[in-house]
N, C-alpha and C positions, 0 to 999 in steps of 0.2 A: 469498244475497244475505240479510243480520241486520242488526240496528240498534236504537237507541231513539233514539224521535222525540217532541221535548216539544209538548205541546198545551195550549191553552189553552182554556178556553171558560165559557160561563156558563147556568147553571139559572135560567130566569128565573120571575116570579110564579106559574107555571102547572105547573113542577114539566120544563118543556122545557129540552132542550138550546140552547142558542143562540150566535151567535158565535163560532164556532169559528176557531183559528189558531195555525198554528206554530211555536213557539216557538225551537227549537232544530233545525235540517231536519239528514238526512239522505245525502237524495238527493229526489228529486222522484215518484219510483214509490214508495218508504216512505212520505213523508211525506202520499200525496195518501190510501193503505192504513191508517194510522191517523186521518188524518180521517174518512172512512168508518165508520171502527169507532168511531170517537167518539158520529158521529152518529146511529149505531142503539143509541146507549144508549137503555134503557127511559126512563117519566118516572121521576124524583125528588123528592126533600122539599125544598121552595125552603128556602132561606135564612130569615131569620127575623132582623129587627129591630123592637125598638120593638114585639112582637106581630103585625107585620105583615109576609106575604110580602113577596121581596125580591131583584132579581138578587146572586146570588152564584156569583164567578168562582173558579174550579179551573185550577189546574197540573199537567197528570199526565203521568208518563213512559208511553210505549207502544213495548212491544218487542215487534219483529216477527223473526221465523224464515222466510223462502223456501226452501224447498228444492223 
């Protein structure tokens, strides 16, 4: 089973991953695996607006290949 799931998520002002959701689904199993992978991302640098950290959204493809 393999495919690419598009995931949308946010990095909050503390650098934590939040608001994880599937934008382009393949199937329930791959969707859950992609969500789990994104939720495990390490703390990141938040986006800045007018020199203040804020909520920043990203959409990324997550390629999954189960053998």
